[in-house]
C-alpha positions in Angstrom: 31.0 1.8 44.9 30.8 -1.4 42.6 27.3 -2.0 43.4 26.2 1.3 42.3 27.8 0.9 38.9 26.3 -2.7 38.4 22.9 -1.5 39.6 22.9 1.5 37.4 23.7 -0.7 34.4 21.1 -3.4 35.4 18.4 -0.8 35.8 19.2 1.1 32.7 19.1 -2.2 30.7 15.8 -3.3 32.3 14.3 0.1 31.5 15.4 0.0 27.8 14.0 -3.7 27.3 10.7 -2.8 29.2 10.0 0.2 27.2 11.0 -1.2 23.7 8.1 -2.6 21.6 8.6 -5.9 19.9 6.5 -4.6 16.9 6.0 -1.4 15.3 2.5 0.3 16.0 -0.2 -0.1 13.3 -0.5 2.8 11.0 -3.5 5.1 11.8 -6.8 4.1 10.4 -7.7 7.4 8.8 -5.7 10.3 7.4 -6.4 13.7 5.9 -5.4 12.2 2.4 -7.8 9.2 2.5 -10.6 11.0 0.3 -8.0 12.1 -2.3 -6.3 8.6 -2.5 -9.8 7.0 -2.8 -10.5 9.3 -5.7 -7.3 8.4 -7.3 -7.8 4.8 -7.0 -11.3 5.1 -8.4 -9.8 7.2 -11.5 -7.4 4.3 -12.1 -10.1 1.7 -12.1 -12.2 3.7 -14.5 -9.1 4.3 -16.9 -8.5 0.5 -16.7 -12.0 -0.1 -17.7 -11.8 2.5 -20.6 -8.5 1.1 -21.8 -9.9 -2.5 -21.8 -13.0 -1.4 -23.8 -10.8 0.7 -26.2 -8.6 -2.3 -26.8 -11.7 -4.6 -27.4 -13.1 -2.1 -29.9 -9.8 -1.8 -31.6 -9.5 -5.6 -32.2 -13.1 -5.7 -33.3 -12.5 -2.9 -35.9 -9.3 -4.6 -37.1 -11.1 -7.8 -37.6 -13.7 -6.2 -39.5 -11.1 -4.3 -41.7 -9.4 -7.8 -42.6 -12.6 -9.7 -43.2 -12.0 -12.1 -40.4 -15.4 -13.5 -39.0 -13.6 -15.2 -36.1 -14.8 -13.8 -32.7 
């Protein structure tokens, strides 16, 4: 009877260790939301460019108002 307990425990431990993965599986390459997230990323890049240009224009206008000729 003792052999049955030990062999059952050993088999269950071996099964658990054999079936466990050392690292998680990689995320799926493509999802349903990829086109939408790509559009959001593009919109953020465009907004960043617009903000940079607006800041540059604002600085140029302030320099002209104050009579500064420095670039």
